[in-house]
N, CA, C and O of each residue as an XYZ file, in Angstrom:
496
protein
N       1.086     -1.995      0.288
C       0.126     -0.013     -0.301
C       1.033      1.070     -0.112
O       2.049      1.067      0.583
N       0.391      2.342     -1.059
C       1.797      3.156     -1.029
C       0.904      4.824      0.824
O      -0.126      5.199      1.383
N       2.423      5.028      0.771
C       2.212      5.779      1.127
C       1.112      6.827      1.649
O       0.687      7.035      2.785
N       0.804      7.415      0.399
C      -1.098      7.958      0.682
C      -2.409      7.617      1.684
O      -3.056      8.065      2.630
N      -2.308      6.493      0.759
C      -3.487      5.221      0.760
C      -3.737      5.029      1.765
O      -4.915      4.860      2.077
N      -2.342      4.955      3.038
C      -2.207      5.156      3.911
C      -1.883      5.770      5.205
O      -1.519      5.261      6.266
N      -2.088      6.895      4.887
C      -2.139      8.330      5.231
C      -4.138      8.551      5.534
O      -4.825      8.972      6.465
N      -4.396      8.015      4.217
C      -5.555      8.469      3.911
C      -6.916      7.663      4.586
O      -7.980      8.085      5.038
N      -6.225      6.019      4.392
C      -6.465      4.931      5.527
C      -6.706      5.742      7.451
O      -7.581      6.254      8.149
N      -5.449      5.411      7.494
C      -5.567      5.777      9.330
C      -6.836      7.828      8.943
O      -7.939      7.818      9.488
N      -6.548      8.871      8.290
C      -7.224      9.815      8.425
C      -8.897      9.202      8.570
O      -9.608      9.868      9.323
N      -9.449      8.169      7.998
C     -10.593      7.684      7.326
C     -11.444      6.991      9.337
O     -12.551      6.936      9.873
N     -10.148      6.678      9.640
C     -10.457      5.065     10.850
C      -9.902      6.629     11.886
O     -10.053      6.183     13.024
N      -9.548      7.632     12.009
C      -9.712      8.176     13.178
C     -11.047      9.628     13.395
O     -11.490     10.029     14.471
N     -11.456     10.204     11.814
C     -13.002     10.034     11.974
C     -14.045      9.783     12.438
O     -15.007     10.407     12.888
N     -13.607      8.252     12.202
C     -15.129      6.935     13.093
C     -14.809      6.762     14.022
O     -15.508      5.914     14.578
N     -13.519      7.379     15.000
C     -13.278      7.592     16.241
C     -13.882      8.158     17.185
O     -13.753      8.041     18.403
N     -15.028      9.223     16.125
C     -15.428     10.877     17.075
C     -16.538     10.193     18.007
O     -17.343      9.393     17.529
N     -16.539     10.569     19.437
C     -17.845      9.733     19.247
C     -18.051     11.434     20.080
O     -18.035     10.903     21.190
N     -18.241     13.134     20.463
C     -18.623     13.610     20.925
C     -18.009     15.190     20.161
O     -16.802     15.429     20.137
N     -18.768     15.897     19.735
C     -18.390     17.243     19.669
C     -18.482     18.073     20.132
O     -19.603     18.478     20.439
N     -17.279     18.819     20.450
C     -18.061     19.524     22.026
C     -18.299     20.911     21.765
O     -18.315     21.635     22.761
N     -18.594     21.744     20.020
C     -18.760     22.452     20.332
C     -20.148     23.179     19.976
O     -20.482     24.300     19.595
N     -21.079     21.415     20.441
C     -22.688     21.455     20.637
C     -22.292     21.444     22.056
O     -23.255     20.898     22.594
N     -21.693     21.643     22.700
C     -21.758     21.957     24.432
C     -21.332     23.864     24.138
O     -20.989     24.607     23.218
N     -21.642     23.915     25.593
C     -21.105     25.605     25.645
C     -20.293     25.150     26.864
O     -20.722     24.678     27.917
N     -18.681     25.460     26.394
C     -17.782     26.250     27.233
C     -18.047     26.917     27.712
O     -18.945     27.728     27.487
N     -17.191     26.804     28.767
C     -16.568     27.675     29.267
C     -15.005     28.854     28.732
O     -13.946     28.514     28.206
N     -15.474     30.205     29.136
C     -14.118     30.698     27.970
C     -13.578     29.974     28.174
O     -13.668     28.988     27.442
N     -12.332     29.951     29.685
C     -10.686     29.654     29.298
C     -10.453     27.544     28.757
O      -9.564     26.697     28.669
N     -11.853     27.685     28.568
C     -12.489     25.503     28.209
C     -11.987     26.196     26.727
O     -10.774     26.338     26.575
N     -13.115     26.723     25.394
C     -12.762     27.266     24.539
C     -11.412     26.889     24.333
O     -10.796     25.981     23.776
N     -11.159     27.984     25.027
C      -9.721     28.678     24.516
C      -8.425     27.962     24.573
O      -7.348     28.359     24.126
N      -8.839     26.160     25.568
C      -8.061     25.348     25.637
C      -8.327     24.235     24.020
O      -7.700     23.871     23.024
N      -8.971     24.162     24.325
C     -10.318     24.309     23.048
C      -8.591     23.957     21.735
O      -7.853     23.110     21.233
N      -8.967     25.646     21.882
C      -8.177     26.113     20.002
C      -6.748     25.974     20.345
O      -5.981     25.944     19.382
N      -6.185     25.873     21.657
C      -4.577     26.165     21.719
C      -4.225     24.110     21.337
O      -3.396     23.870     20.460
N      -4.824     23.061     21.964
C      -4.900     22.332     21.746
C      -4.540     21.890     20.178
O      -3.523     21.268     19.870
N      -5.760     22.413     19.079
C      -5.643     21.892     17.713
C      -4.717     23.193     17.343
O      -4.827     23.332     16.125
N      -3.922     24.125     17.827
C      -3.177     25.249     17.311
C      -2.332     23.870     17.052
O      -2.276     23.136     16.066
N      -1.363     23.786     19.011
C      -0.882     23.390     18.501
C      -0.392     21.873     18.295
O       0.572     21.323     18.827
N      -0.929     21.567     17.764
C      -0.795     20.130     17.398
C      -1.272     19.232     18.757
O      -0.526     18.333     19.144
N      -1.946     19.381     19.133
C      -2.240     17.694     20.517
C      -3.791     17.668     19.880
O      -4.615     17.296     20.715
N      -4.507     18.082     18.191
C      -5.443     17.558     18.150
C      -5.281     16.432     16.888
O      -6.030     15.779     16.161
N      -4.015     16.597     17.066
C      -3.477     15.601     15.330
C      -3.691     13.663     15.827
O      -4.198     12.668     15.309
N      -2.782     14.074     17.395
C      -3.055     12.542     17.766
C      -5.259     12.396     18.862
O      -6.197     11.599     18.827
N      -4.895     13.914     19.703
C      -5.974     13.817     20.968
C      -7.301     14.054     20.395
O      -8.225     13.935     21.200
N      -7.576     14.326     19.331
C      -8.622     14.906     18.388
C      -8.792     15.848     18.563
O      -8.733     16.440     19.641
N      -9.129     16.359     17.227
C      -9.654     18.482     16.588
C     -11.033     18.228     18.754
O     -11.153     19.251     19.428
N     -11.613     17.110     19.193
C     -12.845     17.871     20.052
C     -12.815     16.731     21.153
O     -13.777     16.268     21.765
N     -11.568     16.417     21.249
C     -10.889     15.348     22.510
C     -11.352     13.645     22.566
O     -11.086     12.849     23.467
N     -12.245     13.348     21.099
C     -11.954     11.962     20.588
C     -10.883     11.513     21.333
O     -11.098     10.889     22.372
N      -9.723     11.749     20.942
C      -9.087     10.302     20.894
C      -8.121      9.809     20.045
O      -7.543     10.813     19.627
N      -7.712      9.015     19.646
C      -6.915      8.846     18.639
C      -5.634      7.254     18.584
O      -5.526      6.098     18.993
N      -4.808      8.460     17.642
C      -3.603      7.894     18.948
C      -2.993      8.556     19.347
O      -2.037      9.047     18.747
N      -3.364      8.846     20.657
C      -3.622      9.499     21.472
C      -4.578      9.232     22.039
O      -5.537      8.702     21.479
N      -4.546      9.578     23.467
C      -5.629      9.091     24.408
C      -6.643     10.212     24.230
O      -6.509     11.253     23.586
N      -7.788      9.738     25.005
C      -8.560     10.715     24.025
C      -9.149     11.426     25.826
O      -9.317     10.796     26.870
N      -9.389     13.461     25.448
C      -9.978     13.798     26.106
C     -11.081     13.581     27.184
O     -11.050     13.534     28.414
N     -11.983     13.476     26.335
C     -12.902     13.209     26.735
C     -13.884     11.819     27.717
O     -14.373     10.727     27.430
N     -13.784     12.559     28.781
C     -14.187     11.509     29.425
C     -12.298     11.162     30.397
O     -12.385     10.116     31.039
N     -11.238     11.655     30.497
C     -10.417     11.648     31.331
C      -9.955     12.770     32.611
O      -9.032     12.465     33.366
N     -10.643     13.986     32.750
C     -10.587     14.000     34.083
C     -10.980     13.281     35.178
O     -12.177     13.052     35.350
N     -10.080     12.859     36.006
C     -10.274     12.139     37.097
C     -11.008     11.374     36.744
O     -12.219     11.368     36.962
N     -10.218     10.407     35.982
C     -10.304      9.475     35.575
C      -8.893      7.942     36.404
O      -8.261      8.200     37.428
N      -8.731      6.520     35.640
C      -7.974      5.651     36.639
C      -7.085      5.347     35.578
O      -7.352      4.366     34.885
N      -6.000      6.069     35.314
C      -4.795      5.679     34.494
C      -3.903      4.849     34.719
O      -3.049      4.844     35.605
N      -4.125      4.058     33.817
C      -2.645      2.769     34.369
C      -1.189      2.606     33.098
O      -1.239      2.536     31.870
N      -0.535      2.597     33.619
C       0.497      3.088     33.060
C       1.450      2.233     32.538
O       1.896      1.566     33.472
N       2.064      1.882     31.311
C       3.404      1.084     31.153
C       3.473      0.146     32.154
O       3.155     -1.030     31.980
N       4.108      0.874     33.819
C       4.808      0.597     34.387
C       3.840      0.090     35.380
O       4.188      0.060     36.561
N       2.424     -0.394     34.966
C       0.885     -1.935     35.608
C       0.915     -0.610     36.639
O      -0.054     -1.001     37.289
N       1.251      0.576     37.256
C       0.842      1.194     38.079
C      -0.060      2.183     37.485
O      -0.145      2.243     36.258
N      -0.973      3.232     38.495
C      -2.315      3.317     38.335
C      -2.357      4.705     39.182
O      -2.154      4.867     40.385
N      -2.699      5.699     38.134
C      -2.639      6.955     38.562
C      -4.191      6.828     38.044
O      -4.879      6.019     37.421
N      -4.397      8.731     38.977
C      -5.163      9.493     38.941
C      -5.529     10.505     37.305
O      -4.486     11.091     37.014
N      -6.067     10.657     36.807
C      -6.016     11.901     35.720
C      -6.459     13.451     37.207
O      -7.622     13.718     37.510
N      -5.585     13.963     37.654
C      -6.265     14.818     38.660
C      -4.448     16.337     37.357
O      -3.352     16.216     36.811
N      -5.980     17.884     37.801
C      -4.880     18.088     37.339
C      -3.391     18.268     37.904
O      -2.765     19.069     37.210
N      -2.758     17.820     38.818
C      -1.572     17.668     38.661
C      -0.837     16.787     37.597
O       0.075     17.331     36.974
N      -1.194     15.248     37.278
C      -1.542     15.078     36.395
C      -1.523     15.025     34.707
O      -1.170     14.261     33.809
N      -2.089     16.245     34.870
C      -2.328     16.901     33.547
C      -1.844     17.473     33.063
O      -1.820     17.599     31.839
N      -1.118     18.188     34.074
C       0.407     19.158     34.081
C       1.719     19.090     34.093
O       2.593     19.885     33.748
N       1.744     17.567     34.734
C       3.073     16.815     34.401
C       3.026     16.515     32.577
O       3.642     16.947     31.603
N       1.691     15.322     32.871
C       1.742     14.595     31.534
C       1.975     15.303     29.732
O       2.306     14.775     28.670
N       1.467     17.230     30.273
C       1.515     18.466     29.067
C       3.991     18.880     29.255
O       4.877     18.936     28.402
N       3.994     19.030     30.729
C       4.697     19.237     30.467
C       6.472     18.205     30.418
O       7.453     18.436     29.711
N       6.307     17.310     31.262
C       6.688     16.479     30.562
C       6.675     14.918     30.246
O       6.628     13.965     31.024
N       6.760     14.977     28.221
C       5.635     14.159     28.000
C       5.906     12.470     29.091
O       5.155     11.713     29.706
N       7.885     12.569     28.738
C       7.779     11.395     28.729
C       7.817     10.267     30.030
O       8.207      9.107     30.169
N       6.844     11.854     31.342
C       7.506     11.130     33.298
C       6.418      9.653     32.986
O       7.111      8.646     32.844
N       5.256      9.443     32.892
C       4.325      9.579     32.768
C       3.544      8.011     31.161
O       2.560      8.368     30.513
N       3.967      7.036     30.953
C       3.619      6.911     29.752
C       2.022      5.719     29.847
O       1.865      4.831     30.684
N       0.733      6.215     28.357
C      -0.260      5.812     29.229
C       0.420      3.845     28.520
O       1.245      3.674     27.622
N      -0.324      2.712     29.352
C      -0.541      2.069     29.028
C      -1.346      1.707     27.130
O      -2.404      2.291     26.897
N      -1.007      1.182     26.483
C      -1.993      0.872     25.226
C      -2.045      1.405     24.548
O      -2.907      1.325     23.673
N      -0.449      2.866     24.639
C      -0.533      4.011     23.784
C       0.950      3.772     23.138
O       1.800      4.244     23.893
N       1.613      3.077     21.759
C       2.663      2.964     21.180
C       3.556      4.374     21.266
O       4.607      4.556     21.882
N       2.454      5.729     20.082
C       3.288      6.234     19.854
C       4.211      7.531     21.288
O       4.433      6.868     22.301
N       4.456      8.302     21.375
C       5.078      9.134     22.261
C       5.377     10.138     22.644
O       6.583     10.380     22.607
N       4.193     11.496     23.345
C       4.049     12.820     22.902
C       5.163     13.870     22.831
O       5.350     14.692     23.728
N       5.608     13.822     22.143
C       6.228     15.345     21.956
C       6.576     16.729     22.956
O       5.711     17.579     23.169
N       7.848     16.809     23.481
C       7.553     18.477     24.033
C       6.721     19.057     23.832
O       5.752     18.813     23.113
N       7.012     20.112     24.566
C       5.613     21.593     24.046
C       6.391     22.733     23.828
O       7.614     22.666     23.700
N       5.986     23.401     23.796
C       6.251     25.145     24.605
C       5.091     25.962     24.824
O       4.713     27.132     24.760
N       4.695     24.786     25.119
C       3.377     25.825     26.122
C       3.923     26.506     27.096
O       5.142     26.401     27.235
N       3.059     27.482     28.126
C       3.131     28.435     28.574
C       2.083     28.396     29.675
O       0.915     28.366     29.286
N       2.322     28.392     31.067
C       1.300     28.112     32.508
C      -0.090     28.198     31.499
O      -0.844     27.243     31.317
N      -0.235     29.365     30.974
C      -1.248     29.679     30.602
C      -1.886     29.068     29.796
O      -3.081     28.818     29.950
N      -1.077     28.653     28.606
C      -2.270     27.584     27.766
C      -2.710     26.129     28.237
O      -3.825     25.661     28.009
N      -1.405     25.286     29.117
C      -2.062     24.823     30.191
C      -3.375     24.739     31.059
O      -4.438     24.120     31.016
N      -3.087     25.182     31.441
C      -4.133     25.381     32.227
C      -5.394     26.080     31.026
O      -6.492     26.246     31.556
N      -5.353     26.282     30.266
C      -6.937     26.250     29.900
C      -7.220     25.340     29.273
O      -8.437     25.254     29.106
N      -6.394     24.244     28.624
C      -6.184     22.976     28.206
C      -6.433     22.289     29.165
O      -7.201     21.329     29.104
N      -5.850     22.648     30.181
C      -6.451     21.315     31.674
C      -8.141     22.006     31.639
O      -8.995     21.125     31.536
N      -8.710     23.500     31.715
C     -10.058     23.588     31.846
C     -10.720     22.308     31.009
O     -11.454     21.399     31.397
N     -10.093     22.645     29.556
C     -10.919     22.082     28.344
C     -10.862     20.550     28.740
O     -11.981     20.066     28.565
N     -10.098     19.759     29.140
C     -10.526     18.158     29.044
C     -10.898     18.472     30.987
O     -10.810     17.446     31.661
N     -11.185     19.471     31.583
C     -12.363     18.823     32.893
C     -13.825     19.194     32.470
O     -14.876     18.930     33.054
N     -13.691     19.627     31.728
C     -15.276     20.092     31.268
C     -15.554     19.245     30.449
O     -16.725     19.317     30.077
N     -14.533     17.877     29.668
C     -14.909     16.582     28.902
C     -15.782     15.884     29.148
O     -16.513     15.092     28.553
N     -15.495     16.649     31.134
C     -16.094     15.243     31.263
C     -15.918     14.349     32.182
O     -14.856     13.835     31.830
N     -16.121     14.027     32.758
C     -14.964     12.724     34.049
C     -15.980     11.184     34.143
O     -17.124     10.733     34.087
N     -15.009     10.962     34.267
C     -15.388      9.054     34.498
C     -16.671      8.203     34.889
O     -16.601      6.976     34.957
């Protein structure tokens, strides 16, 4: 299969994973800004434009959920975990995902807005 065909098939499969449309819900200004930061800084390429997931874990239902890490330990996806995961992407790797999140240059305000968006996308 050609690289173009493989990319197209991957895009189709990820599009089928969408389970939410956060634009249909009312977001706070901070959460709306977080969605925009995620989309404009490449986060959405793996986590989905609406947080539905794909190559990377979903943001929908992430906040305060238990996350199994590759070492078998369980952590709660609270604000501290989210901050650490964004600022130190390799610190705690979620089981079941082969890709590694790249480092980024987000500032604390951008991280806070992304965290607000994740929080508003729901708890399990």
